[in-house]
C-alpha positions as CSV (number, residue, x, y, z in Angstrom):
1,M,-14.2,59.5,38.7
2,Q,-16.3,57.6,41.2
3,N,-14.5,55.8,44.2
4,I,-15.7,52.5,45.6
5,G,-15.6,53.8,49.1
6,F,-13.4,51.3,51.0
7,K,-9.9,50.1,51.0
8,E,-8.2,46.8,50.2
9,D,-7.7,44.4,53.1
10,L,-7.3,40.7,53.7
11,T,-10.7,39.9,52.3
12,H,-11.0,42.6,49.6
13,E,-8.8,43.0,46.5
14,F,-9.0,45.6,43.7
15,K,-7.7,44.8,40.1
16,S,-7.5,47.2,37.2
17,D,-9.1,45.9,34.0
18,R,-8.3,48.8,31.7
19,T,-5.8,46.7,29.7
20,C,-7.7,43.4,30.2
21,L,-6.4,41.6,33.3
22,S,-4.9,38.2,32.4
23,D,-6.6,35.0,33.3
24,G,-3.6,33.9,35.3
25,D,-3.7,37.0,37.5
26,I,-7.4,36.4,38.2
27,I,-6.8,32.7,39.1
28,D,-3.9,33.6,41.4
29,A,-6.1,36.1,43.3
30,V,-8.9,33.5,43.6
31,V,-6.4,30.8,44.9
32,A,-4.9,33.2,47.4
33,F,-8.4,34.1,48.8
34,A,-9.4,30.4,48.9
35,N,-6.3,29.5,50.9
36,T,-6.8,32.3,53.5
37,D,-10.2,33.5,54.7
38,G,-12.1,33.8,51.4
39,G,-13.0,37.3,50.1
40,D,-14.2,39.5,47.2
41,L,-12.2,40.4,44.1
42,Y,-13.3,43.6,42.4
43,L,-12.4,43.7,38.7
44,G,-12.4,47.2,37.2
45,V,-11.2,49.1,40.3
46,E,-7.7,50.7,40.8
47,D,-5.6,50.2,43.9
48,D,-6.7,53.5,45.3
49,G,-10.4,52.6,44.9
50,E,-11.0,54.6,41.8
51,I,-13.6,52.8,39.5
52,T,-12.4,52.6,36.0
53,G,-14.6,49.8,34.7
54,L,-14.5,46.4,33.1
55,H,-12.8,45.4,29.9
56,P,-15.4,44.0,27.4
57,Y,-13.7,40.6,27.5
58,H,-14.8,40.1,31.2
59,K,-18.5,41.2,30.9
60,D,-19.7,37.6,30.6
61,S,-19.9,36.6,34.2
62,T,-20.9,33.0,33.5
63,Q,-17.9,32.4,31.3
64,L,-15.5,33.8,34.0
65,A,-17.0,31.6,36.8
66,A,-16.5,28.6,34.5
67,L,-12.9,29.6,33.8
68,I,-12.1,29.9,37.5
69,A,-13.6,26.4,38.2
70,N,-11.6,24.9,35.4
71,K,-8.3,26.5,36.3
72,T,-8.3,25.7,40.1
73,V,-7.6,22.4,41.8
74,P,-9.8,21.4,43.5
75,P,-12.3,23.5,41.6
76,V,-13.4,26.7,43.3
77,S,-17.0,27.6,42.9
78,V,-17.3,31.4,43.0
79,R,-20.3,33.8,42.8
80,V,-19.9,36.5,40.1
81,E,-22.0,39.6,39.7
82,I,-21.8,42.9,37.8
83,L,-22.1,46.0,40.0
84,S,-23.7,49.1,38.6
85,F,-21.5,52.1,39.2
86,S,-20.8,54.9,36.7
87,V,-19.1,52.1,34.8
88,P,-19.6,48.4,35.4
89,V,-17.5,46.5,38.0
90,L,-17.3,42.7,38.4
91,K,-17.4,41.3,41.9
92,V,-16.0,37.8,42.3
93,S,-16.9,36.3,45.8
94,V,-14.5,33.5,46.7
95,P,-15.4,31.1,49.6
96,R,-12.8,30.0,52.2
97,K,-11.9,26.4,51.2
98,T,-11.4,23.5,53.6
99,A,-8.6,22.2,51.5
100,V,-5.4,23.6,50.0
101,V,-6.2,25.1,46.5
102,A,-3.8,25.4,43.6
103,S,-4.0,26.8,40.1
104,S,-4.0,24.3,37.3
105,A,-0.5,25.5,36.6
106,G,0.5,24.3,40.1
107,K,0.8,27.7,41.8
108,I,-0.3,27.8,45.5
109,Q,-0.7,31.2,47.1
110,R,-2.1,32.8,50.2
111,R,-2.9,36.3,51.3
112,R,-1.2,38.3,54.1
113,I,-1.0,41.9,55.4
114,K,2.3,43.8,54.8
115,A,3.9,46.0,57.3
116,D,2.2,49.1,55.8
117,G,-1.2,47.5,56.3
118,T,-1.9,46.7,52.7
119,P,-2.6,43.1,51.5
120,E,-0.5,41.0,49.1
121,N,-0.5,37.5,47.6
122,V,2.5,35.4,48.4
123,P,3.6,31.8,47.7
124,M,2.5,29.1,50.2
125,Y,5.6,27.1,51.0
126,P,5.5,23.3,51.8
127,Y,5.7,23.8,55.6
128,E,2.8,26.3,55.4
129,I,0.7,23.7,53.5
130,T,1.2,21.3,56.4
131,A,0.2,24.0,58.9
132,R,-2.9,24.8,56.8
133,L,-4.0,21.2,56.6
134,S,-3.5,20.8,60.4
135,S,-5.5,23.9,61.2
136,L,-8.4,22.5,59.0
137,S,-8.1,19.2,60.9
138,L,-7.3,17.4,57.6
139,L,-3.8,16.3,58.7
140,D,-2.6,15.0,62.0
141,F,1.0,16.1,61.9
142,S,1.8,14.3,65.2
143,A,0.9,10.9,63.6
144,Q,3.4,11.3,60.8
145,P,6.6,9.1,60.8
146,V,9.7,11.2,61.3
147,A,12.0,10.8,58.3
148,D,15.5,9.5,59.2
149,A,14.6,8.7,62.8
150,G,15.1,5.3,64.2
151,Y,13.6,3.2,67.0
152,D,16.8,3.8,69.1
153,D,15.9,7.5,69.1
154,L,13.3,6.7,71.7
155,D,14.6,6.9,75.3
156,P,14.1,4.0,77.7
157,V,14.4,6.4,80.6
158,E,11.6,8.6,79.2
159,R,9.5,5.5,78.7
160,E,9.9,4.7,82.4
161,R,8.9,8.3,83.2
162,L,5.8,7.7,81.1
163,R,4.9,4.6,83.2
164,N,5.3,6.6,86.4
165,I,3.0,9.3,85.1
166,I,0.4,6.7,84.3
167,R,0.5,5.5,87.9
168,T,0.6,9.0,89.4
169,Y,-2.2,10.6,87.3
170,R,-4.3,7.4,87.1
171,G,-4.0,6.9,83.4
172,E,-5.3,3.7,81.7
173,P,-4.0,0.9,84.0
174,Q,-4.0,-1.6,81.0
175,L,-1.1,0.4,79.5
176,L,1.2,-0.7,82.4
177,E,0.7,-4.3,81.5
178,L,2.1,-3.9,78.0
179,S,5.7,-4.5,77.0
180,D,7.7,-1.5,75.7
181,E,7.1,-2.4,72.1
182,E,3.4,-3.0,72.7
183,L,3.1,0.3,74.7
184,D,4.7,2.3,71.9
185,K,2.3,0.8,69.3
186,A,-0.8,1.3,71.6
187,L,0.0,5.0,72.0
188,Q,1.0,5.4,68.3
189,F,4.6,6.3,69.2
190,V,5.7,4.2,66.2
191,V,4.5,3.0,62.9
192,L,5.7,0.0,60.9
193,Q,7.4,0.6,57.6
194,N,8.8,-2.3,55.7
195,G,8.7,-4.3,58.9
196,K,10.6,-1.7,60.9
197,A,9.3,0.4,63.8
198,I,9.7,4.1,62.9
199,P,9.0,6.8,65.5
200,T,6.1,9.1,64.8
201,L,6.3,12.8,65.7
202,C,4.1,12.0,68.7
203,G,6.5,9.3,69.9
204,L,9.6,11.4,69.4
205,L,8.0,14.3,71.2
206,M,6.8,12.2,74.2
207,I,9.7,9.9,74.8
208,G,12.4,10.8,72.4
209,K,16.0,11.5,73.3
210,A,16.7,15.2,73.7
211,S,19.5,15.0,71.0
212,A,17.1,13.3,68.6
213,I,14.3,15.9,69.2
214,K,16.7,18.8,68.6
215,A,18.0,17.1,65.4
216,H,14.6,15.9,63.9
217,V,12.1,18.4,65.4
218,P,14.0,21.6,65.9
219,T,10.7,23.5,66.3
220,A,9.9,21.6,69.5
221,E,11.4,24.3,71.9
222,A,10.0,25.4,75.2
223,S,10.9,28.3,77.6
224,I,10.3,29.4,81.1
225,Q,10.5,32.9,82.4
226,V,9.8,34.3,85.9
227,L,9.8,38.1,86.1
228,S,9.4,40.5,89.0
229,G,8.9,43.9,87.6
230,T,11.9,44.2,85.2
231,D,14.0,41.8,87.3
232,I,14.5,38.4,85.6
233,K,14.4,35.6,88.2
234,V,14.3,32.6,85.7
235,N,15.0,32.5,82.0
236,E,15.5,29.1,80.4
237,S,15.0,27.6,76.9
238,F,15.3,23.9,76.2
239,H,14.6,21.0,73.8
240,L,13.3,18.2,76.0
241,P,10.8,15.4,75.5
242,L,7.3,16.6,76.6
243,L,7.2,14.5,79.8
244,A,10.5,15.8,81.0
245,A,9.5,19.4,80.0
246,F,6.3,19.0,81.9
247,E,8.2,18.1,85.1
248,K,10.4,21.1,84.6
249,F,7.4,23.4,84.0
250,H,5.7,22.0,87.1
251,A,8.7,22.4,89.3
252,T,9.0,26.1,88.4
253,F,5.3,26.7,88.7
254,N,5.1,25.1,92.2
255,A,8.1,27.1,93.4
256,W,6.5,30.4,92.4
257,N,2.8,29.6,93.0
258,T,2.2,31.5,96.2
259,S,-1.0,30.9,98.3
260,E,-3.0,32.5,101.1
261,E,-5.4,30.9,103.6
262,M,-9.0,31.5,104.3
263,E,-11.3,30.5,107.2
264,M,-14.5,28.8,106.3
265,G,-16.4,27.7,109.3
266,M,-14.3,25.3,111.3
267,F,-11.8,24.8,108.4
268,R,-9.0,26.7,106.9
269,I,-8.5,26.4,103.1
270,S,-5.5,27.3,101.0
271,I,-6.1,29.5,98.0
272,P,-3.3,29.4,95.4
273,A,-2.4,32.3,93.2
274,Y,-3.1,30.0,90.2
275,D,-5.1,26.8,90.3
276,P,-2.8,23.8,89.6
277,R,-5.4,21.9,87.6
278,A,-6.0,24.9,85.4
279,F,-2.3,25.3,84.9
280,R,-1.9,21.7,83.9
281,E,-4.7,21.8,81.4
282,A,-3.4,25.1,79.9
283,L,0.1,23.5,79.5
284,V,-1.4,20.4,77.9
285,N,-3.4,22.5,75.5
286,A,-0.3,24.5,74.5
287,F,1.7,21.4,73.7
288,C,-1.1,19.4,72.1
289,H,-2.5,22.2,69.9
290,R,0.8,23.9,68.9
291,D,1.9,23.9,65.3
292,Y,5.1,21.8,65.2
293,S,5.7,22.9,61.6
294,M,6.4,26.4,62.8
295,L,9.4,27.8,64.5
296,G,8.6,29.1,68.0
297,R,8.4,28.1,71.6
298,V,5.8,27.0,74.1
299,R,6.4,29.7,76.6
300,M,5.4,30.0,80.3
301,A,5.9,33.4,81.9
302,I,5.0,34.2,85.6
303,E,4.8,38.0,86.0
304,D,3.4,40.4,88.5
305,D,0.0,40.6,86.7
306,G,-0.5,36.9,85.9
307,L,0.6,33.7,84.3
308,T,1.0,33.6,80.6
309,I,1.2,30.4,78.5
310,S,1.6,30.8,74.7
311,N,2.3,28.5,71.8
312,P,2.9,28.8,68.0
313,G,-0.1,28.1,65.8
314,G,-3.3,30.0,66.0
315,F,-6.8,28.6,66.8
316,I,-7.8,25.8,64.4
317,E,-10.7,26.2,61.9
318,G,-14.0,27.2,63.6
319,I,-12.4,28.1,67.0
320,N,-11.9,31.6,68.4
321,A,-11.5,33.3,71.7
322,D,-15.3,33.8,72.1
323,N,-16.5,30.2,71.4
324,L,-13.8,28.2,73.2
325,L,-16.2,26.9,75.8
326,D,-19.0,26.0,73.4
327,A,-17.1,24.6,70.3
328,E,-16.9,20.9,69.7
329,P,-13.5,19.6,71.1
330,H,-11.0,18.9,68.4
331,G,-7.3,19.6,68.1
332,R,-4.4,20.1,65.7
333,N,-2.6,17.0,66.8
334,P,-5.2,14.3,67.7
335,V,-2.7,11.4,68.2
336,L,-0.6,13.5,70.6
337,A,-3.8,14.7,72.5
338,D,-5.1,11.1,72.7
339,A,-1.8,9.9,74.2
340,M,-1.9,12.7,76.8
341,K,-5.5,11.7,77.8
342,R,-4.7,8.0,78.0
343,I,-1.7,8.5,80.3
344,G,-3.8,10.8,82.6
345,L,-2.2,14.2,81.9
346,A,-5.1,15.7,79.9
347,E,-8.8,16.0,80.7
348,R,-10.4,12.7,79.3
349,T,-13.6,14.5,78.1
350,G,-11.7,16.9,75.9
351,R,-13.1,19.8,78.0
352,G,-9.9,20.9,79.5
353,I,-10.8,24.5,78.7
354,D,-13.6,24.3,81.2
355,R,-10.9,23.5,83.9
356,I,-8.9,26.6,82.9
357,Y,-11.9,28.9,83.3
358,E,-13.1,27.1,86.5
359,G,-9.7,27.6,88.0
360,S,-10.2,31.4,88.0
361,L,-14.0,31.5,88.6
362,L,-14.0,29.3,91.7
363,Y,-11.8,31.9,93.4
364,G,-13.7,34.9,92.2
365,R,-10.9,36.2,90.0
366,Q,-10.9,37.7,86.5
367,L,-11.6,35.4,83.6
368,P,-8.7,33.9,81.6
369,D,-7.8,36.1,78.7
370,Y,-7.2,34.8,75.1
371,S,-7.6,38.3,73.4
372,Q,-3.9,38.6,72.4
373,S,-4.2,35.4,70.3
374,N,-3.8,35.8,66.5
375,A,-3.5,33.8,63.3
376,T,0.0,32.5,64.2
377,S,-0.1,32.0,68.0
378,V,-2.4,31.3,71.0
379,H,-1.8,33.5,74.0
380,L,-3.4,32.8,77.3
381,L,-3.2,35.1,80.3
382,I,-4.5,33.8,83.7
383,P,-4.7,37.0,85.7
384,K,-3.4,36.9,89.2
385,G,-5.6,39.5,91.0
386,P,-7.1,39.4,94.5
387,V,-9.4,36.6,95.6
388,D,-13.1,37.3,96.3
389,K,-13.6,35.3,99.6
390,A,-17.3,36.0,99.7
391,F,-17.7,34.6,96.2
392,I,-15.6,31.6,97.1
393,Q,-17.7,30.9,100.2
394,M,-21.1,31.4,98.4
395,V,-20.0,29.0,95.6
396,S,-18.5,26.4,98.0
397,E,-21.6,26.3,100.2
398,E,-23.9,25.9,97.1
399,Q,-21.7,23.1,95.8
400,Q,-21.8,21.3,99.1
401,R,-25.6,21.7,99.2
402,I,-26.2,20.3,95.7
403,G,-23.5,17.7,96.0
404,H,-21.6,18.5,92.8
405,S,-19.7,21.3,91.1
406,L,-21.6,24.2,89.6
407,P,-21.6,24.1,85.7
408,I,-19.1,26.4,84.1
409,H,-21.8,28.6,82.5
410,S,-23.4,29.2,85.9
411,L,-20.0,30.3,87.3
412,M,-19.4,32.6,84.4
413,T,-22.9,34.1,84.8
414,L,-22.3,34.7,88.5
415,N,-19.0,36.3,87.8
416,A,-20.6,38.5,85.1
417,L,-23.2,39.8,87.7
418,K,-20.4,40.4,90.2
419,V,-18.8,42.7,87.6
420,L,-22.1,44.3,86.2
421,H,-23.9,44.4,89.5
422,R,-27.4,44.5,87.9
423,A,-28.0,43.5,84.3
424,S,-30.5,42.1,81.9
425,V,-30.2,38.9,79.9
426,N,-29.1,40.8,76.9
427,E,-26.4,42.7,78.8
428,I,-25.0,39.5,80.4
429,A,-25.1,37.5,77.1
430,S,-23.2,40.4,75.4
431,F,-20.7,40.5,78.2
432,L,-20.0,36.8,78.0
433,H,-20.4,36.5,74.2
434,K,-23.1,33.8,74.7
435,D,-26.5,33.0,73.3
436,E,-29.3,34.8,75.1
437,A,-31.5,31.7,75.4
438,R,-28.8,29.8,77.2
439,I,-28.0,32.7,79.6
440,R,-31.7,33.2,80.3
441,S,-32.0,29.5,81.3
442,V,-28.9,29.7,83.5
443,L,-30.2,32.8,85.2
444,E,-33.6,31.4,86.0
445,S,-31.9,28.2,87.4
446,L,-29.6,30.4,89.6
447,A,-32.6,32.4,90.7
448,E,-34.4,29.2,91.8
449,S,-31.3,28.2,93.8
450,G,-31.2,31.6,95.6
451,L,-27.9,32.6,94.2
452,V,-29.4,35.4,92.1
453,D,-32.3,37.8,92.6
454,A,-34.6,38.7,89.7
455,S,-37.0,41.6,89.3
456,G,-39.3,42.7,86.5
457,T,-40.8,40.7,83.6
458,G,-40.2,40.3,79.9
459,R,-37.5,42.6,78.4
460,G,-37.4,44.6,81.5
461,R,-36.4,41.7,83.7
462,T,-33.0,42.2,85.5
463,Y,-30.8,40.2,87.8
464,L,-28.3,40.7,90.5
465,L,-26.4,38.5,93.0
466,S,-28.5,37.6,96.0
467,E,-28.4,39.3,99.4
468,R,-26.5,36.2,100.5
469,Y,-23.4,37.3,98.6
470,Y,-23.5,40.9,99.8
471,R,-24.0,39.7,103.4
472,L,-20.8,37.6,103.1
473,T,-19.0,40.7,101.8
474,K,-20.2,42.5,104.9
475,K,-21.5,45.3,102.6
476,P,-25.3,44.9,102.8
477,Y,-25.6,48.5,101.7
478,A,-24.2,47.5,98.3
479,Y,-27.1,45.1,97.9
480,V,-29.6,47.7,98.8
481,R,-28.0,50.2,96.5
482,S,-27.9,47.7,93.6
483,H,-31.5,46.5,94.3
484,D,-33.1,49.9,94.3
485,I,-30.9,51.8,91.9
486,N,-32.9,51.0,88.8
487,T,-36.0,52.8,90.0
488,L,-34.1,56.0,90.7
489,R,-32.1,55.8,87.5
490,Y,-35.3,55.1,85.5
491,E,-37.0,58.2,86.9
492,E,-34.1,60.4,86.0
493,L,-33.9,59.0,82.5
494,I,-37.6,59.6,81.9
495,M,-37.2,63.2,83.1
496,E,-34.2,63.7,80.9
497,L,-36.1,62.4,77.9
498,A,-39.2,64.6,78.8
499,G,-36.9,67.6,79.0
500,H,-35.4,67.0,75.6
501,Q,-38.7,66.3,73.8
502,G,-40.9,68.6,75.9
503,H,-43.1,65.6,76.7
504,V,-43.0,61.8,77.1
505,S,-45.4,59.0,76.4
506,R,-45.8,55.5,77.8
507,A,-44.5,54.1,74.5
508,D,-41.4,56.4,74.8
509,V,-40.7,54.9,78.3
510,V,-41.1,51.3,77.0
511,E,-38.6,52.0,74.2
512,L,-36.2,53.9,76.5
513,L,-36.1,51.5,79.4
514,H,-37.1,48.1,77.8
515,V,-39.8,47.7,80.3
516,T,-43.4,46.4,79.9
517,P,-46.2,49.0,79.2
518,S,-47.6,48.4,82.7
519,Q,-44.2,49.1,84.3
520,A,-43.9,52.2,82.2
521,F,-47.4,53.4,83.3
522,R,-46.5,52.9,87.0
523,L,-43.2,54.8,86.6
524,L,-45.0,57.7,84.9
525,Q,-47.8,57.7,87.6
526,K,-45.1,57.9,90.3
527,L,-43.6,60.9,88.7
528,V,-47.1,62.5,88.4
529,K,-47.7,61.9,92.1
530,A,-44.3,63.5,92.9
531,K,-45.5,66.5,90.8
532,R,-42.5,66.2,88.5
533,L,-44.8,65.4,85.4
534,A,-48.3,66.5,84.5
535,L,-50.6,64.3,82.3
536,T,-52.3,65.9,79.3
537,G,-54.6,64.0,76.9
538,K,-56.2,60.6,77.1
539,G,-55.8,57.1,75.7
540,A,-53.3,56.8,72.9
541,G,-52.8,60.6,72.8
542,A,-51.8,60.8,76.5
543,K,-48.6,62.8,77.1
544,Y,-46.6,63.6,80.2
545,I,-45.1,67.1,80.4
546,P,-42.5,68.3,82.8
547,K,-44.1,70.5,85.6
548,D,-41.5,73.2,85.3
549,S,-42.3,73.7,81.6
550,I,-46.0,74.4,82.3
């Protein structure tokens, strides 16, 4: 029998139809896809991929699509098509829904991967529905009133701490003029129900008593670890209101955040192991964007290789590790995030992620790393690493010259060239996971400012950090090597291709090196003058043959 050629996974499901699969099983599979990442259901395929074909009852694709729409709430519109194999197979393509979907019988399911790597459909429990809605930005969990909590669960001591933070971090000064009750309402710490002020999750998290937080929000746990090799220096877990937790995190961070000094002209500047502003924004993000319906902890770990901050709850819908800097700012807990901004703890523009990246880039260190994040947690590593003093001085001097900070994409592009040495627009865009048009614009702006040198035209145009940077590194030979290396490398690549084919044309060189036809012609003529190639033919039929093969 014929095999379909791939295996089941999170977005592909096989169903046998030899005995006519029930409508209920089809609806359950569609609901599970809609509540996860969408996917394709193949009807008439066994679990091992063997194609056994459709039952005659399911050969009317229009009827099946209508059945699915009628048996799902809200209705799921699917695309149904019959695939032509040795026997027919029905493919049902299910979109990912931006709402929680149930069957008309009331079953709510989702897909997951089992320990053996195969997928399965499982029930979606009430707390998972809340998490799903939060990740889709359809529910602000932090704005919900906390059942059984009372106004006396808010701590006057924490409210005074809040006022001190507003003063220290230059939050909205108008908040300081409000009474306690007015302040709680302004920051949405309470909602009125039947004339009584009931704490919201945001209010309880921000200024609630520790005992009330542990009783009503047991998921709101945090931990701090400091490790030196395998030696544990600090290891604490606690349930505290966020503002008290922040002070505890900051005290530990400040105690272990070492620094070194650098001379710049007449001044000495201190370079911390981790930028305090980047740390603060990372911590704010962890608390504001965590999923409070999930068990887990906001965790800070300071280790030999870097600072880790992680939180329960994956990236929300539309956000991933590659588009963090470009995506429209929006979070899982808007009311909590808004309170953080208004009291001065969070970046008011909603671009705190820029601060996190800037904190590493300004010191010439490796980029923050979100690659270990997954569907259930966000994991940020800020690498420690050595500082690049030449990079720091070059950026600092340029910022003093222009009178403002360099944009984050300019810093990222400079950092990419530091790693790649010499690269094209395509190579830099691929390295940074950014759009080529944007990177090209950034590079040309940097070239105009003298921070980057450019050579070539069109697709063959390449860039490298300017001589200014290499002069500051006291390694001018590195600039000369990077500046001239392409010509030498191009010649060897042309000779290698000529050796493989027995000849090479100008079109071959254009395709090989992504240079213009005129650049290709000059490279070939140089090799002819060096007596490494010989020209045969004319015009479109011109070929260049290795001398040693003549």
